[in-house]
C-alpha positions, -999 to +999 in steps of 0.1 A: -055+426+023-024+409+003-029+376-018+004+355-018+012+334-057+034+316-064+062+341-079+061+323-116+024+309-116+018+318-155-022+312-148-020+341-125+011+368-134-005+383-171+034+392-177+045+355-177+018+352-207+027+385-220+073+371-219+058+334-231+037+350-264+073+371-273+097+344-262+071+318-289+072+345-313+106+351-317+117+317-319+096+309-347+113+340-367+147+332-359+150+308-391+141+334-409+170+357-396+204+361-388+205+376-354+185+373-322+182+413-324+167+408-360+139+385-353+132+405-320+132+435-335+108+423-366+084+404-336+081+439-321+077+459-350+047+435-364+029+439-328+033+475-324+017+481-357 
């Protein structure tokens, strides 16, 4: 049985929650880093350790 959901229904789509968490952490790190890449790498490094 197929269920149709709204494509960006954050409540129902787990990856959307992951992206939201990741973007939020990167935004908070931007004030401490010179580039978006550095902030992103730091967030991913911390998340994976």
